[in-house]
Every structure is written in structure tokens, then in C-alpha cells.
Rosetta silent file (secondary structure, phi, psi, omega in degrees, C-alpha in Angstrom):
SEQUENCE: MVSAIPSPVPADSPGTGRVQQTRDLSKFAYLSIVAAVVTITLKVIAWRITGSVGLLSDAAESVVNLVAAIAVLIALKVAAMPADKNHHFGHTKAEYFSAAIEGMMIFVAALVIMYTAIDRFLNPRPIENVGIGLAISVVASVVNGAVAVVLLRAGRRHRSLTLTADGKHLMTDVWTSAGVVVGVLLVGLTHIERLDPVIAFLVGVNIVWTGWRLIRESTEGLMDISMPKEDNRAIAEILSRFVTSEVHFHALRTRLSGHHRFAEVHVLVPGAWTVQQGHDLVEEVEDAVNREFGEIALTCHLEPSEDPRAYGDYVAEFPIPTHEDILAQHGTPTGDDRA
SCORE:     score description
SCORE:     0.000 S_00000001
   1 L     0.000  124.201  178.285    0.000    0.000    0.000 S_00000001
   2 E  -114.173  120.306 -174.292    1.456    3.331   -1.039 S_00000001
   3 E  -102.891  146.441  177.565   -0.188    6.344    0.540 S_00000001
   4 L   -88.384    8.746 -179.314   -0.258    9.927   -0.691 S_00000001
   5 L  -109.687   96.784 -176.515   -0.280   11.197    2.904 S_00000001
   6 L   -77.210  170.924  173.508    3.340   11.578    4.032 S_00000001
   7 L   -68.677  159.189 -179.193    4.641   12.122    7.534 S_00000001
   8 L   -54.242  132.614  179.805    4.843   15.747    8.657 S_00000001
   9 L  -133.935  162.864  177.939    7.533   17.596    6.729 S_00000001
  10 L   -57.297  150.937 -175.307    8.719   21.194    6.595 S_00000001
  11 L   -60.796  -27.760 -177.228    6.378   23.539    4.757 S_00000001
  12 L   -94.660    9.978 -179.655    8.946   24.188    2.038 S_00000001
  13 L   -82.108  152.704  178.346    9.643   20.493    1.362 S_00000001
  14 L   -62.359  145.562  174.018    8.534   18.855   -1.902 S_00000001
  15 L    85.896    2.586 -178.383    5.183   17.095   -1.860 S_00000001
  16 H   -67.344  -15.463  177.889    3.579   19.122    0.929 S_00000001
  17 H   -64.704  -15.556 -179.537    0.643   19.762   -1.399 S_00000001
  18 H   -82.165  -17.838 -176.602   -0.495   16.211   -0.636 S_00000001
  19 L   -73.460  131.681  177.682   -1.043   16.887    3.062 S_00000001
  20 L   -69.266  116.875 -177.784   -4.673   17.495    4.017 S_00000001
  21 L   -83.052  126.597  176.591   -4.763   21.037    5.362 S_00000001
  22 L   -93.810  116.766 -173.949   -6.910   21.555    8.470 S_00000001
  23 L  -104.698  140.597  173.462   -8.370   25.036    8.329 S_00000001
  24 L   -95.050  105.081 -176.855   -9.797   27.092   11.168 S_00000001
  25 L  -102.062   18.134 -173.174  -12.862   28.717    9.611 S_00000001
  26 H   -65.404  -20.555 -179.904  -14.291   29.977   12.912 S_00000001
  27 H   -61.425  -30.813  178.344  -13.930   33.633   11.891 S_00000001
  28 H   -72.001  -32.099  176.989  -16.920   33.136    9.583 S_00000001
  29 H   -67.107  -40.259  177.011  -18.954   31.741   12.490 S_00000001
  30 H   -61.779  -39.599  177.279  -18.183   34.857   14.547 S_00000001
  31 H   -61.355  -42.023  179.711  -19.402   36.973   11.615 S_00000001
  32 H   -65.315  -37.902  179.286  -22.620   34.942   11.531 S_00000001
  33 H   -65.395  -45.421  179.027  -23.124   35.389   15.287 S_00000001
  34 H   -60.879  -44.226  179.820  -22.709   39.170   15.076 S_00000001
  35 H   -61.945  -40.042 -179.692  -25.131   39.316   12.138 S_00000001
  36 H   -64.271  -42.840  179.450  -27.703   37.232   14.058 S_00000001
  37 H   -62.658  -43.501 -179.907  -27.545   39.517   17.113 S_00000001
  38 H   -63.375  -47.502 -176.614  -27.959   42.622   14.934 S_00000001
  39 H   -69.974  -34.937  175.767  -30.888   41.214   12.947 S_00000001
  40 H   -60.303  -46.914 -179.392  -32.656   39.877   16.049 S_00000001
  41 H   -59.000  -47.338 -178.215  -32.480   43.328   17.616 S_00000001
  42 H   -65.524  -43.038 -176.050  -33.791   45.039   14.484 S_00000001
  43 H   -71.879  -34.615  176.121  -36.582   42.530   13.852 S_00000001
  44 H   -65.086  -40.191  176.545  -37.788   42.542   17.448 S_00000001
  45 H   -61.040  -44.653  179.750  -37.986   46.332   17.273 S_00000001
  46 H   -62.009  -40.491  178.734  -39.961   46.049   14.016 S_00000001
  47 H   -65.877  -43.700 -178.738  -42.347   43.532   15.600 S_00000001
  48 H   -64.399  -34.416 -179.388  -42.867   45.671   18.729 S_00000001
  49 H   -71.964  -41.157 -173.204  -43.613   48.723   16.615 S_00000001
  50 H   -96.928  -30.720 -174.099  -46.101   47.014   14.288 S_00000001
  51 L    77.300   14.039 -177.208  -47.489   44.090   16.282 S_00000001
  52 L   -78.737  128.531  177.313  -47.231   41.953   13.110 S_00000001
  53 H   -71.200  -25.102  175.742  -47.086   38.200   13.683 S_00000001
  54 H   -64.654  -44.694  177.217  -45.332   37.957   10.342 S_00000001
  55 H   -69.318  -30.573  175.546  -42.494   40.125   11.621 S_00000001
  56 H   -65.130  -42.013  178.736  -42.529   38.146   14.870 S_00000001
  57 H   -64.321  -36.456  177.871  -42.021   34.930   12.877 S_00000001
  58 H   -64.568  -40.854  178.138  -39.173   36.610   11.027 S_00000001
  59 H   -66.749  -37.231  179.141  -37.553   37.554   14.347 S_00000001
  60 H   -62.631  -38.290  178.536  -38.009   33.994   15.630 S_00000001
  61 H   -65.946  -32.793  178.024  -36.103   32.643   12.641 S_00000001
  62 H   -69.085  -30.945  174.239  -33.254   35.023   13.452 S_00000001
  63 H   -63.600  -40.318  175.919  -33.118   33.583   16.970 S_00000001
  64 H   -61.908  -39.611  178.040  -32.654   30.196   15.310 S_00000001
  65 H   -57.921  -39.950 -179.131  -29.890   31.766   13.212 S_00000001
  66 H   -66.348  -47.050  179.010  -28.091   32.781   16.409 S_00000001
  67 H   -61.075  -42.953  179.899  -28.350   29.312   17.953 S_00000001
  68 H   -63.859  -40.367 -179.599  -27.226   27.774   14.661 S_00000001
  69 H   -63.286  -37.672  177.037  -24.291   30.193   14.393 S_00000001
  70 H   -65.982  -40.695  176.678  -23.113   29.159   17.864 S_00000001
  71 H   -63.799  -38.037  177.684  -23.376   25.499   16.843 S_00000001
  72 H   -62.236  -43.902 -179.837  -21.417   26.342   13.692 S_00000001
  73 H   -59.608  -46.361  179.731  -18.674   27.972   15.768 S_00000001
  74 H   -62.515  -44.722 -178.226  -18.331   24.891   17.985 S_00000001
  75 H   -63.722  -42.329 -178.985  -18.333   22.542   14.984 S_00000001
  76 H   -67.588  -35.761  176.862  -15.712   24.537   13.088 S_00000001
  77 H   -64.261  -42.546  178.713  -13.468   24.662   16.157 S_00000001
  78 H   -67.811  -43.285 -178.308  -13.712   20.876   16.520 S_00000001
  79 H   -62.377  -28.573 -178.659  -13.262   20.303   12.776 S_00000001
  80 L   -79.250   -9.080  179.622  -10.054   22.367   12.822 S_00000001
  81 L   -66.330  137.083 -178.866   -8.451   20.075   15.407 S_00000001
  82 L   -70.944  167.209  176.954   -5.566   18.065   13.895 S_00000001
  83 L   -61.943  147.388  177.877   -5.520   14.298   13.631 S_00000001
  84 E  -137.912 -173.650 -173.857   -4.654   12.452   16.847 S_00000001
  85 L   -66.841  -20.734  178.727   -4.161    8.879   18.043 S_00000001
  86 L  -100.794  -12.090 -179.324   -7.915    8.325   18.268 S_00000001
  87 E  -137.160   81.238 -173.043   -8.872   10.190   15.072 S_00000001
  88 L   -66.060  -24.182 -178.749   -6.299    9.378   12.402 S_00000001
  89 L  -103.304   15.188  177.889   -8.270   11.178    9.694 S_00000001
  90 L    87.853 -165.709 -174.398   -8.950   14.304   11.723 S_00000001
  91 L  -124.754   21.584 -171.011  -12.228   15.712   13.056 S_00000001
  92 L   -65.911  -20.153  179.533  -13.777   17.285    9.954 S_00000001
  93 L   -69.085   -8.468  175.227  -17.011   15.280   10.201 S_00000001
  94 H   -58.586  -26.363  179.841  -17.969   17.529   13.104 S_00000001
  95 H   -61.805  -34.171 -178.547  -19.267   19.886   10.422 S_00000001
  96 H   -69.078  -33.909  177.094  -22.058   17.445    9.572 S_00000001
  97 H   -64.682  -38.320  178.249  -23.300   17.440   13.171 S_00000001
  98 H   -61.168  -45.759 -179.832  -23.524   21.226   13.024 S_00000001
  99 H   -63.257  -37.350  178.569  -25.643   21.098    9.872 S_00000001
 100 H   -67.159  -42.105  178.133  -27.938   18.493   11.461 S_00000001
 101 H   -62.392  -42.395  179.275  -28.357   20.594   14.621 S_00000001
 102 H   -62.420  -41.182  179.017  -29.141   23.632   12.501 S_00000001
 103 H   -62.437  -42.429  179.532  -31.746   21.672   10.560 S_00000001
 104 H   -67.233  -38.236  177.618  -33.460   20.482   13.754 S_00000001
 105 H   -63.797  -36.150  178.328  -33.448   24.004   15.216 S_00000001
 106 H   -63.485  -40.358  177.610  -35.093   25.251   12.030 S_00000001
 107 H   -59.837  -44.205  179.709  -37.869   22.683   12.493 S_00000001
 108 H   -60.963  -45.759  179.385  -38.509   23.940   16.038 S_00000001
 109 H   -61.474  -40.015 -179.276  -38.673   27.550   14.853 S_00000001
 110 H   -63.187  -41.444  179.736  -41.062   26.587   12.073 S_00000001
 111 H   -63.974  -41.058  178.446  -43.461   24.883   14.490 S_00000001
 112 H   -63.636  -44.254 -179.376  -43.504   27.931   16.775 S_00000001
 113 H   -62.410  -45.858 -177.061  -44.126   30.247   13.825 S_00000001
 114 H   -67.733  -36.834  177.041  -46.936   28.110   12.397 S_00000001
 115 H   -63.685  -45.276  179.291  -48.631   27.776   15.811 S_00000001
 116 H   -63.276  -38.082 -179.035  -48.485   31.555   16.320 S_00000001
 117 H   -65.326  -42.060  179.566  -49.828   32.129   12.801 S_00000001
 118 H   -63.926  -42.953  178.708  -52.842   29.871   13.364 S_00000001
 119 H   -61.653  -42.110 -179.582  -53.646   31.618   16.657 S_00000001
 120 H   -71.460  -29.774  176.987  -53.424   35.051   15.015 S_00000001
 121 H   -65.344  -39.569  179.220  -55.572   33.876   12.077 S_00000001
 122 H   -74.886  -26.948 -179.710  -58.299   32.858   14.513 S_00000001
 123 L  -129.999   72.613 -175.743  -57.859   36.072   16.510 S_00000001
 124 L   -63.561  148.127  177.591  -56.787   38.775   14.028 S_00000001
 125 L  -135.180  151.873  179.949  -55.341   42.093   15.253 S_00000001
 126 L   -71.828  154.340  177.620  -54.588   45.340   13.460 S_00000001
 127 L  -104.808  138.279 -177.656  -51.018   46.247   12.415 S_00000001
 128 L  -118.973  159.862  174.974  -49.581   49.648   13.336 S_00000001
 129 L    48.152   49.150 -174.519  -46.677   51.817   12.128 S_00000001
 130 H   -58.795  -46.665 -175.820  -46.250   49.705    9.001 S_00000001
 131 H   -58.079  -50.546 -177.782  -43.778   52.027    7.251 S_00000001
 132 H   -65.246  -44.178 -179.407  -41.264   52.267   10.097 S_00000001
 133 H   -61.096  -43.101 -179.637  -41.485   48.563   10.913 S_00000001
 134 H   -67.991  -37.183  178.938  -40.905   47.522    7.308 S_00000001
 135 H   -61.192  -42.545  178.678  -37.957   49.909    6.921 S_00000001
 136 H   -65.019  -40.651 -179.585  -36.257   48.332    9.952 S_00000001
 137 H   -64.933  -37.307  178.974  -36.956   44.830    8.613 S_00000001
 138 H   -64.687  -41.195  178.040  -35.426   45.721    5.244 S_00000001
 139 H   -60.669  -43.335  178.766  -32.224   46.920    6.950 S_00000001
 140 H   -62.138  -38.239  179.504  -32.025   43.611    8.824 S_00000001
 141 H   -66.624  -37.082  177.980  -32.474   41.712    5.548 S_00000001
 142 H   -62.617  -42.364  178.051  -29.638   43.643    3.918 S_00000001
 143 H   -61.031  -47.993  179.489  -27.342   42.637    6.797 S_00000001
 144 H   -61.538  -42.855 -178.827  -28.372   38.992    6.464 S_00000001
 145 H   -61.568  -43.706 -179.571  -27.972   39.041    2.690 S_00000001
 146 H   -63.586  -44.149 -179.928  -24.444   40.457    2.846 S_00000001
 147 H   -67.973  -37.840  178.874  -23.317   37.887    5.415 S_00000001
 148 H   -60.052  -42.181  178.999  -25.015   35.057    3.467 S_00000001
 149 H   -62.409  -43.516  178.708  -23.015   35.933    0.349 S_00000001
 150 H   -60.971  -45.302 -178.092  -19.766   35.927    2.348 S_00000001
 151 H   -66.983  -40.937 -179.859  -20.571   32.519    3.907 S_00000001
 152 H   -64.864  -42.128  177.867  -21.623   30.921    0.613 S_00000001
 153 H   -64.498  -42.538  178.725  -18.448   32.074   -1.121 S_00000001
 154 H   -66.061  -38.315  178.922  -16.315   30.841    1.778 S_00000001
 155 H   -62.041  -42.294  177.753  -18.206   27.534    1.815 S_00000001
 156 H   -68.185  -42.057 -176.418  -17.479   26.945   -1.875 S_00000001
 157 H   -66.149  -39.740 -176.655  -13.864   28.055   -1.567 S_00000001
 158 H  -101.940    5.031 -179.189  -13.120   25.858    1.461 S_00000001
 159 L    53.094   46.352 -177.612  -15.577   23.044    0.584 S_00000001
 160 L  -104.950  113.842  177.092  -17.266   23.500    3.973 S_00000001
 161 H   -62.991  -36.278 -178.218  -20.779   22.072    4.341 S_00000001
 162 H   -61.127  -49.978 -179.845  -21.173   23.996    7.604 S_00000001
 163 H   -66.949  -39.072  178.486  -20.527   27.411    6.040 S_00000001
 164 H   -63.279  -43.126  179.747  -22.587   26.551    2.973 S_00000001
 165 H   -63.591  -43.538  179.978  -25.504   25.410    5.155 S_00000001
 166 H   -66.074  -38.898  177.642  -25.331   28.541    7.288 S_00000001
 167 H   -64.656  -42.670  177.889  -25.138   30.717    4.184 S_00000001
 168 H   -63.180  -40.048  178.837  -28.141   28.981    2.620 S_00000001
 169 H   -61.145  -46.128  179.742  -30.036   29.377    5.882 S_00000001
 170 H   -65.557  -38.238  178.988  -29.335   33.110    5.997 S_00000001
 171 H   -66.851  -36.592  174.545  -30.254   33.512    2.337 S_00000001
 172 H   -61.839  -39.011  177.636  -33.513   31.678    3.012 S_00000001
 173 H   -61.224  -37.171  178.461  -34.072   34.145    5.846 S_00000001
 174 H   -62.422  -48.264  179.702  -33.605   36.991    3.375 S_00000001
 175 H   -66.739  -35.517  175.588  -36.295   35.625    1.058 S_00000001
 176 H   -60.258  -46.371  179.880  -38.501   34.894    4.052 S_00000001
 177 H   -61.636  -38.527  178.555  -38.148   38.500    5.192 S_00000001
 178 H   -61.974  -42.287  177.994  -38.996   39.696    1.701 S_00000001
 179 H   -64.305  -40.601  178.404  -42.204   37.659    1.785 S_00000001
 180 H   -63.686  -43.708  179.671  -43.077   38.995    5.223 S_00000001
 181 H   -59.959  -44.539  178.759  -42.466   42.577    4.120 S_00000001
 182 H   -62.529  -42.934 -179.519  -44.753   42.109    1.118 S_00000001
 183 H   -62.491  -46.389 -179.158  -47.405   40.511    3.326 S_00000001
 184 H   -65.709  -37.248  177.985  -47.331   43.261    5.943 S_00000001
 185 H   -63.617  -40.242  178.378  -47.393   45.897    3.209 S_00000001
 186 H   -65.408  -37.969  177.427  -50.493   44.275    1.692 S_00000001
 187 H   -62.224  -42.572 -179.994  -52.172   44.260    5.090 S_00000001
 188 H   -64.257  -33.100 -178.193  -51.409   47.956    5.448 S_00000001
 189 H   -83.729  -37.696 -174.151  -52.852   48.688    2.021 S_00000001
 190 H   -99.197  -18.781 -176.475  -55.885   46.378    2.077 S_00000001
 191 L    63.309   22.067  173.837  -56.609   46.271    5.829 S_00000001
 192 L   -90.649   97.116 -169.273  -57.228   42.514    5.502 S_00000001
 193 L   -66.348  -26.838 -177.674  -55.706   41.518    8.827 S_00000001
 194 L   -73.758  -10.173  175.565  -55.727   37.763    8.206 S_00000001
 195 H   -63.854  -33.148 -177.654  -53.177   38.164    5.414 S_00000001
 196 H   -61.495  -53.250  178.132  -50.510   38.660    8.088 S_00000001
 197 H   -67.310  -29.015  177.132  -50.862   35.198    9.736 S_00000001
 198 H   -62.703  -45.571  177.431  -51.277   33.554    6.325 S_00000001
 199 H   -61.559  -42.071  179.963  -47.898   34.956    5.279 S_00000001
 200 H   -61.942  -40.261  179.434  -46.408   33.855    8.602 S_00000001
 201 H   -64.938  -41.978  177.756  -47.707   30.294    8.105 S_00000001
 202 H   -63.208  -35.604  175.033  -46.206   30.147    4.611 S_00000001
 203 H   -60.008  -43.667  179.181  -42.926   31.330    6.098 S_00000001
 204 H   -60.932  -42.192  178.408  -43.087   28.384    8.510 S_00000001
 205 H   -61.575  -43.300  179.896  -43.649   25.931    5.659 S_00000001
 206 H   -62.959  -38.231  179.914  -40.648   27.361    3.801 S_00000001
 207 H   -67.564  -37.870  177.069  -38.477   27.031    6.904 S_00000001
 208 H   -58.580  -43.320  179.929  -39.493   23.362    7.296 S_00000001
 209 H   -63.166  -41.251  178.607  -38.260   22.697    3.743 S_00000001
 210 H   -63.029  -44.367  179.465  -34.944   24.405    4.488 S_00000001
 211 H   -62.107  -40.547  179.316  -34.476   22.341    7.653 S_00000001
 212 H   -61.901  -41.924 -179.738  -35.233   19.111    5.811 S_00000001
 213 H   -64.602  -40.061  179.661  -32.584   19.867    3.176 S_00000001
 214 H   -65.447  -42.811  179.165  -29.938   20.596    5.801 S_00000001
 215 H   -64.788  -39.985  179.030  -30.654   17.375    7.700 S_00000001
 216 H   -62.625  -45.247 -179.321  -30.545   15.374    4.463 S_00000001
 217 H   -64.022  -41.212 -179.534  -27.176   16.864    3.446 S_00000001
 218 H   -67.809  -36.836  178.538  -25.635   16.245    6.865 S_00000001
 219 H   -65.170  -41.282  178.060  -26.895   12.652    6.893 S_00000001
 220 H   -60.863  -39.322  179.646  -25.371   12.015    3.467 S_00000001
 221 H   -65.403  -41.598  179.287  -22.038   13.324    4.751 S_00000001
 222 H   -67.714  -21.392  178.626  -22.097   11.042    7.788 S_00000001
 223 L   -90.501   15.635  178.639  -22.800    8.127    5.427 S_00000001
 224 L    58.249   54.301  178.122  -19.511    8.783    3.551 S_00000001
 225 L   -64.158  145.849  179.995  -21.101   10.108    0.385 S_00000001
 226 L   -73.686  163.466  176.255  -18.834   10.020   -2.652 S_00000001
 227 L   -65.573  159.185  179.444  -17.484   13.151   -4.260 S_00000001
 228 L   -55.494  152.837 -177.114  -19.644   14.724   -7.025 S_00000001
 229 H   -57.366  -37.640 -178.991  -19.629   12.935  -10.381 S_00000001
 230 H   -65.367  -33.542  176.748  -17.787   15.783  -12.062 S_00000001
 231 H   -70.320  -44.008  176.813  -14.957   15.476   -9.504 S_00000001
 232 H   -59.612  -40.796 -179.296  -14.776   11.696   -9.947 S_00000001
 233 H   -65.423  -37.981 -179.891  -14.721   12.205  -13.700 S_00000001
 234 H   -65.060  -41.811  178.523  -11.885   14.741  -13.401 S_00000001
 235 H   -66.119  -43.010  179.381   -9.751   12.306  -11.371 S_00000001
 236 H   -61.033  -36.411 -179.973  -10.503    9.463  -13.790 S_00000001
 237 H   -66.495  -40.423  177.773   -9.423   11.673  -16.695 S_00000001
 238 H   -64.310  -44.012 -179.645   -6.075   12.423  -15.019 S_00000001
 239 H   -63.617  -36.148 -176.535   -5.505    8.725  -14.318 S_00000001
 240 H   -63.242  -21.945  178.990   -6.353    7.781  -17.899 S_00000001
 241 L   -69.365  -18.675  179.787   -3.298    9.720  -19.109 S_00000001
 242 L   -96.088   -2.357 -178.089   -1.096    7.111  -17.436 S_00000001
 243 L   -72.430  131.252  174.894   -2.893    4.162  -19.025 S_00000001
 244 L  -135.715 -171.899  176.292   -0.737    2.073  -21.391 S_00000001
 245 L   -67.488  -17.169 -179.805   -0.720   -1.491  -22.632 S_00000001
 246 L  -106.893  -26.311 -173.722    0.958   -2.381  -19.305 S_00000001
 247 L  -108.827  128.394  177.952   -0.611    0.076  -16.847 S_00000001
 248 E  -136.499  160.935  177.527   -4.279    0.025  -15.889 S_00000001
 249 E  -129.866  149.091  169.541   -6.421    1.471  -13.093 S_00000001
 250 E  -159.283 -178.554  178.617   -9.602    0.350  -11.422 S_00000001
 251 E    57.755   41.806  174.593  -11.490    0.487   -8.093 S_00000001
 252 E   -77.451  119.376  178.700  -11.555    4.285   -7.961 S_00000001
 253 E  -132.870  142.611 -178.403  -13.564    5.248   -4.884 S_00000001
 254 E  -134.153  160.632  174.797  -13.960    8.652   -3.260 S_00000001
 255 E  -155.521  159.597  178.028  -15.571   10.161   -0.186 S_00000001
 256 E  -111.973  142.864  174.221  -16.042   13.504    1.509 S_00000001
 257 E  -139.836   93.269 -173.361  -15.347   14.316    5.147 S_00000001
 258 L    62.347 -129.230  178.818  -16.172   17.943    5.833 S_00000001
 259 L   -91.325    5.672  175.959  -13.838   19.997    3.659 S_00000001
 260 E   -91.815  146.089  178.255  -11.428   17.065    3.248 S_00000001
 261 E  -121.542  135.653 -179.365  -11.520   14.847    0.159 S_00000001
 262 E  -125.561  144.237  176.532  -10.331   11.234    0.065 S_00000001
 263 E  -147.633  151.434  173.097   -9.783    8.873   -2.867 S_00000001
 264 E  -140.220  149.734  179.923   -8.260    5.478   -3.444 S_00000001
 265 E  -150.491  149.620  177.012   -7.450    3.601   -6.624 S_00000001
 266 E   -98.466  133.647 -178.504   -5.810    0.316   -7.579 S_00000001
 267 E  -111.052  117.815 -178.276   -2.877    0.473  -10.001 S_00000001
 268 E  -100.366  124.045 -179.977   -2.285   -2.650  -12.083 S_00000001
 269 E  -134.377  164.418  177.240    1.225   -3.168  -13.485 S_00000001
 270 L   -58.760  138.614 -179.602    3.189   -6.206  -14.756 S_00000001
 271 L   -62.676  -20.861 -178.893    4.244   -8.509  -11.930 S_00000001
 272 L   -77.962  -10.445  179.320    7.788   -8.458  -13.277 S_00000001
 273 L   -63.644  150.671  174.564    8.175   -4.766  -12.434 S_00000001
 274 L   -80.151  163.814  176.209   10.472   -3.920   -9.560 S_00000001
 275 H   -58.774  -39.072 -179.136    9.183   -2.237   -6.417 S_00000001
 276 H   -63.802  -40.969  178.518   11.056    0.897   -7.489 S_00000001
 277 H   -61.805  -46.862  179.746    9.315    0.974  -10.875 S_00000001
 278 H   -63.881  -41.732  179.898    5.885    0.658   -9.273 S_00000001
 279 H   -63.832  -42.028  179.288    6.710    3.218   -6.625 S_00000001
 280 H   -61.398  -41.163  178.938    7.946    5.730   -9.224 S_00000001
 281 H   -63.327  -47.362 -179.374    4.714    5.347  -11.208 S_00000001
 282 H   -59.905  -41.490  178.155    2.542    5.805   -8.113 S_00000001
 283 H   -60.249  -42.282  178.864    4.503    8.937   -7.155 S_00000001
 284 H   -63.987  -42.691 -179.940    3.905   10.394  -10.632 S_00000001
 285 H   -62.468  -48.418 -177.668    0.194    9.566  -10.458 S_00000001
 286 H   -63.746  -41.229  178.403   -0.239   11.097   -7.009 S_00000001
 287 H   -61.931  -43.149 -178.456    1.701   14.222   -7.973 S_00000001
 288 H   -64.341  -44.329 -179.269   -0.408   14.703  -11.105 S_00000001
 289 H   -64.180  -45.537 -179.706   -3.719   14.298   -9.258 S_00000001
 290 H   -68.364  -33.072 -179.548   -2.731   16.692   -6.459 S_00000001
 291 H   -74.419  -41.073 -173.283   -1.279   19.211   -8.906 S_00000001
 292 H   -94.663  -34.265 -178.061   -4.168   19.246  -11.390 S_00000001
 293 L   -89.442  -37.012 -177.078   -7.197   18.341   -9.275 S_00000001
 294 L   118.582 -174.583 -173.987   -6.305   20.059   -6.017 S_00000001
 295 L   -61.847  120.525  179.307   -5.969   19.080   -2.390 S_00000001
 296 L  -160.207  144.199  175.365   -6.988   15.463   -1.855 S_00000001
 297 E   -90.822  102.516 -176.868   -5.737   12.485    0.163 S_00000001
 298 E  -104.639  129.650  176.698   -5.108    9.875   -2.542 S_00000001
 299 E  -115.473  125.693  179.369   -4.139    6.287   -1.712 S_00000001
 300 E  -109.697  130.459  178.658   -2.793    4.025   -4.494 S_00000001
 301 E  -110.047  117.568 -175.613   -2.746    0.246   -4.110 S_00000001
 302 E   -87.282  131.668 -177.816   -0.261   -1.473   -6.425 S_00000001
 303 E  -136.538  147.817  174.221   -1.272   -4.855   -7.881 S_00000001
 304 E   -77.743  127.048 -174.269    0.202   -7.322  -10.440 S_00000001
 305 L   -65.795  -20.742 -179.048   -2.059   -7.339  -13.479 S_00000001
 306 L   -80.821  -13.019 -174.629   -1.583  -11.121  -13.994 S_00000001
 307 L   -85.270  119.237  179.316   -3.022  -11.996  -10.552 S_00000001
 308 H   -58.098  -25.953 -179.637   -6.783  -12.849  -10.659 S_00000001
 309 H   -69.887   -9.847 -178.571   -7.074  -11.568   -7.080 S_00000001
 310 H   -81.669   -1.372 -175.219   -6.378   -8.059   -8.383 S_00000001
 311 L  -120.065  164.495  176.306   -9.846   -7.829   -9.941 S_00000001
 312 L    63.537   42.267 -174.704  -13.458   -7.655   -8.793 S_00000001
 313 L   -76.065  -46.247 -170.162  -12.676   -5.776   -5.589 S_00000001
 314 L  -131.735  150.481  177.838  -15.769   -3.621   -5.040 S_00000001
 315 L   -71.324  -39.830 -177.094  -19.406   -3.554   -6.014 S_00000001
 316 L  -117.809  125.555  176.272  -19.369    0.239   -6.474 S_00000001
 317 L  -158.137  159.468  179.541  -16.506    2.151   -8.088 S_00000001
 318 E   -90.800  129.115 -174.564  -16.048    4.930  -10.624 S_00000001
 319 L   -70.251  145.568  175.497  -14.951    3.574  -14.035 S_00000001
 320 L  -122.197  133.037 -178.381  -11.592    4.504  -15.576 S_00000001
 321 L   -56.878  139.981  174.944  -10.996    4.056  -19.326 S_00000001
 322 L   -87.019  173.734  177.680   -8.869    1.046  -20.284 S_00000001
 323 H   -60.342  -40.823  179.567   -6.120    1.064  -22.905 S_00000001
 324 H   -65.959  -39.501  178.101   -8.536   -0.473  -25.403 S_00000001
 325 H   -60.238  -44.164 -177.184  -11.192    2.154  -24.621 S_00000001
 326 H   -67.576  -41.615  177.865   -8.729    4.967  -25.283 S_00000001
 327 H   -63.019  -41.048 -179.570   -7.501    3.423  -28.522 S_00000001
 328 H   -65.580  -33.935 -177.563  -11.084    2.913  -29.686 S_00000001
 329 H   -79.440  -42.285 -173.755  -11.957    6.519  -28.889 S_00000001
 330 H  -107.820  -23.818 -178.858   -8.879    8.273  -30.245 S_00000001
 331 L    71.072   17.910 -179.757   -7.212    5.706  -32.441 S_00000001
 332 L  -132.085  150.754  178.447   -3.809    6.753  -31.098 S_00000001
 333 L   -66.208  161.903  178.838   -1.426    5.185  -28.581 S_00000001
 334 L  -130.634  164.507  172.982   -1.160    6.549  -25.052 S_00000001
 335 H    52.593 -126.587 -176.289    1.451    6.779  -22.301 S_00000001
 336 H   -70.520  -11.316  179.958    4.474    4.560  -22.874 S_00000001
 337 H   -78.684  -14.451 -178.929    3.092    3.437  -26.250 S_00000001
 338 L   -70.462  149.461  179.179    3.809    6.841  -27.748 S_00000001
 339 L   -66.607    0.000    0.000    6.912    7.180  -29.875 S_00000001
């Protein structure tokens, strides 16, 4: 077994690009916490001024945002912890627990909002100071929107489910607030008081959907979901460049663990090759994948192509083109077959 994860080496040593970097992304969680405190304050003021249950539901969702942001902070701190004797692959799966907690908190907020909406529908009340209340709510939405964009960009850049989930949650809050603002404005214009709880109930339904998506994504992560098909395809394409009449690959499998990516593949070579020849090939393969695909922990298992035990390893794996496939597609030799 030849692994692409070397022992700790100086930062300026060759091959350090293969080491899985553990990032402390907690600064984004602090930003989310500050944004939640600001928006809660603004939305509570808007609710107190107007008496709108729609604005109250909006404020309740921001309370959930605060609780979720605190959970995000804890998860990111744990995820940033380096590997130890009990966790050889690090602690990055802590991010999935954060997303699950956030999803469950969203469900709780949705139930409270929907209960309040039904009560207000049965016992409607007039809304006051609509203009001032809506202006405050819009300011709170702008704050949430700006922070959501920052979190979503950071989530994509660092491949963090936690930041992506929190960003999606905040962006959902922005659209929720927009719906509430429209609803309260319609109540002010039409004086149909039951429109306010109807909007609040719809907000609750939307929040339930958001919570369900977060729980589903976190569950998939805990179940060692494979990397996206486009990523698997990109790795397979890099490997195919090394395919010759003697060298083949199979059993490519990948998985995600927080912002870390893992892959393994079996490399089939002639049994007559020396250990040094096989090792040199594996080093070239690992270097190419890390250089062209990006940070990933790749493990290559070297096997003699003549041994029947080298085949039929796994039920599920991502296919890699064979030498015959490449010749059939391009009609030209590859790898060592080239002149």
C-alpha cells in the first residue's frame, strides 16, 4: 500500500501539497453570530412597533440563526483540530453534526411560527406603524444578505458544508423576510388583517423545507457520500493519461469528510516490475492528481495485473478508461506506447 499522505515535513519540502490542510474557519462563524444579534435586535424592534405576527415569525427565525451560528462555531473549532491517536483522519465530520443541529433548530422555529400564525388567524389584530417597521426589517435583511453571500463564497472556496448550510439558511431568511415585508405591506394597504398570519404560516412551511434539506445533506455526509460525479470524472481523466498497454487502473472510490476529500485507486502493473518501478509510477500519479485536481488524500494500491485476485474488488466504483477504450476513442497510442 502506497499512501499519498506523508509524515509531517517542513512547509517548504517537496510534496507538501499532498497533506490534508486543516483550516480554522471559525472567523466566519463569529461573523454569523454578530449578524444574528444585529438582525434579532432590528426585527424585534420592528415587531414591537407594528405588532405583526409575520415580523414576529421573522424575528423567531433570526433567533434560530443565532443558535445555529453558535453550533457552527463549535463545529468549526472541533473540525479544525488536527488528527490524533484516536482520530487518524482528523475531526472534519464535526461539520455534519452542526448542519444536522441547525436543521433540527429550524424545524422547532417553524413549528412555533406556524402555531403563532394559526392563533393570530383565529384572533386577528390590526397592524400599526407599518412604514417604520418595514424599513427596519429591510435593513435587517440587507445585513443577512451580505453575510449570506460571504458565507456561501467561503463555503465553496473551502468546501465547507457547515458554512454553505449557514449561508443557505441566511439567504432563506432573506427571502422569508422579503415575503413577510410584502405581506405586511399588503395588510397595510388592504386592511385585511388575516393576510398577516397567512404569510407567517407560509414562512413556517418554507423554513421546514430548508431544515429538511440541511438534515438530508448532513446525513449524506455522515454516510460517507462520494465526491460529485464531475470530480470523480476529473480524477478518472487524469488517471487515464497514465494508461498504457501495461498500466491500468480500477477500483476508484472517493468520499467527503467535511472539507477534506479522500480517494483510493488500484494500479495494475506487470508482476515483473520492480518495487522501485511501481513506486515511481505511483509517485507520478499522485503528484499529477494533487497538482491538477487540487488538495486530496489519494491512496494508491499497487497490484500485479496477472493476478486474478487483483480484480473484482468492489461492487461500487467509478470507471476509468482502459487502454482499449482509449484506442477505440482516439485511435492513437497513449502513455508509454507513444513514440
